N, C-alpha and C positions, 0 to 999 in steps of 0.2 A: 667567698674563696678567692683563694689567689694562685696565680700559675705564671711560672717563667717562660720567658720567650726570649729569643735573642733579636735585638736590634741591630740590623746592619744598617750603617750610614756611611755619608761622605761630606766633604764640604765643596758645594760647587757654587762658585762666583759669591762665596762669602753666607751661602743658606748651608743650613745641616739638611740633607735630606736623607730619609731612611724608609726602612722598611721591617716588619716582622718576619723574620727568616722561614717561621713556621706556618705562618699563615698568609697563605695567597691573597692580595688584594690590599693589604692592610699596608699602606705608604702613606708618608706625609713629608711635610718641611717645617722648619723654623727658623728665625732668625738666630737662636741659640740651643744649645743641645737641650735645655732644659725644656724649653718651649717645645723642641721637637718631642721629646719623650711625651709631654702633656698632650700633643696632638694626637701621637699615634695611640695613646691610650683612649682617647675620645672616638678615632675612627674605629677602632677595634670594638668599643663599647655600641657604636653606631650599626655596625657591620652585624655584629652577632646578634642584637636586638631584632633588624630588619631580617635578616636571612634566617632567624631560627637556630642557629650555628648553636651547635651545645658543646662548649667549651670543655674540656677534658676526655670528649669523646674520642673513640677510635678513627684514625684517619688513615685513606687508603692511598695507595699510588699506584698507576699504572702507567708503562710507557705507550707513547701513541707516536706514528708517524704521520708528519704535516709536511707537505710541499712548499719548499723555499724557494 
């Protein structure tokens, strides 16, 4: 199954650094944009396998207050 996500990234000191906007905790870096994309896919696969995350499942949000 394929699912579309938003890759947000920036270039920091020559490295492409990014995250999947819709999936908290999935972030990586690469020397090229292509390497970043490959690394992000790998991180997503590892995270979903280990956490038992169900891709395509409903995602809930709740605002909470945190002391800063």
